[in-house]
N, C-alpha and C positions, 0 to 999 in steps of 0.2 A: 504494500500500500504506500502511495506517495504521501509524504508529509507536506502539509500546507505551509507555504511561506508566510511568515508573520511580518507585518509592517507596523506594529504598534509602537516601535521605537524609532521609526523613520523620521527624518527631519522634513519630510514632504507631507503637507496637510492632505493632499489628495490620497496618498498612499494610506495614511492613518484612517481617513474616512472610509475608504474601500475596505480596509481591514475590519473596521467596526461594523459595517453593514454586512459584509460577508459575501453575498451573492445576489443573483437576480431574484430568487425566491423571496429574500428578505425585503428587497425594495417593493415587491408586489404585496407583501404582508403589510408594509407601512402604507402603501397606497390604499389598501382595503381598510386599514385603521382610520385613515382620513375620510374614507367613504362611510364609516359608521360600524364596521365589523368590530366585534369585541370578544366573541367566544370562539373557542377552538373550532367548533363545528361550522361556524359562519365562514371562517377563513378556509377551512377544508373544502366546503361546498363551492365557494367562489373560485378557488385556485385549482381544485382538482389534484392537489399535491398529495403524495403518500403521507399517511399520518406520522410515520417516524421522521420523515424529512421536515414536516411542519413543526413537530414537537422540538426538534433540534434547532430549527431556525428561531422559533419563539424563545427558547432558552437563551440563545445567543443574543437576541435583541433585548431581553430582560437583563441579562448579565452586563450588556453594554450600556444600559441606561436609556435605551431608545423607547422601550415599552416597560410598563409596570404591570405585574400580575396582582389583581385586586379581587376581593370577594365580589360575587355576582351582585349586580344592582337590584335584582329581584328577591334577594335574600336566600336564594337556593344554595346548594352546596357547591355549585360550579364556581370556576374562576373566570375572570374576564381580563382582557389585555387592553390597556389604555396607553395612549401616547404620553410620554413624559415631556417636559419642556424641551429636552434634547431631541426627542422624536418630532415634536411639533416644529422645531427649527429645520426639519427636513422638507417642509412644505415647498419652499422655492425650488428645491432639487426635483421634487416630484412634478411640479408645474413645468420646470424647464424640460424634463424628459418628455412629458406629455406634449408640450408645444413642439419640441424637436421631432417627435414621432408624427404628429399631425402634419407637419411641414414636409417630412421626408419619406413617409411610408404609406401614404394614402393617395390614391388617384383623385383628381377633381370629381366631386359628386359621390365618392365612395362613402358608404355609411361608416360612422365611427362614433365613439362616445365623445362628449364635449364637457369641459369644466366651465360652469357659468357662475356669475356673481349671484348669490342667493337673493339678494335684495332687488337687483335690477333684472335678473334673468338673461343677462347678456354675456357673451364670451369675454374672457379676460383679455386685456391688452397683452401683447407679446412682451416677455421679460427682456430687459435690456441691461447691459453692464455699462455703468457710468462712472466717470471720474469724480473726484471730490467736488469739482466745480459744476457737475451736471452734464459735461460733454459725453456723448456716447462713445464707447471704446470698442475696438475689435482686437483680435489677437495680435495684430501688428503694432498696436499701441501700448502693449504691456510687456513687462520683463519680470522675471522672478529674481528677487533679492533674498539672500539668506539673512535671517535675523540672528545676530550673535547671542550666545548665552549671557545671562546677566550674572 
């Protein structure tokens, strides 16, 4: 069996983020949590993932502080999974992936799901990366600088 490479001590924020999320199942679990799924069975029905894989991904997300396992809101013996503040901070990541997918993987007029503003019922404006002064930036406008240890 191949040992998974860990990036939790990397100096790259992207590598650490990918290490914390784990894999694509985990991002889909987070997406479903934003969509209101809370119970193991809800995630399993939505994703169609094997129960052992789902259980492992949920454990990883709880251990990483992305989800919290709490008593069921209806008072039953079940547990529910809720987004923590760290998990909720993934919202722009999920929106960016959704918008990228809509732009690059659907033909014009092809049916797909759409994220809309609950109050207005309209699609969200495209996410943009902006400089401190508000200028839009693209990859050619940025460079990675290492932050030295303090």
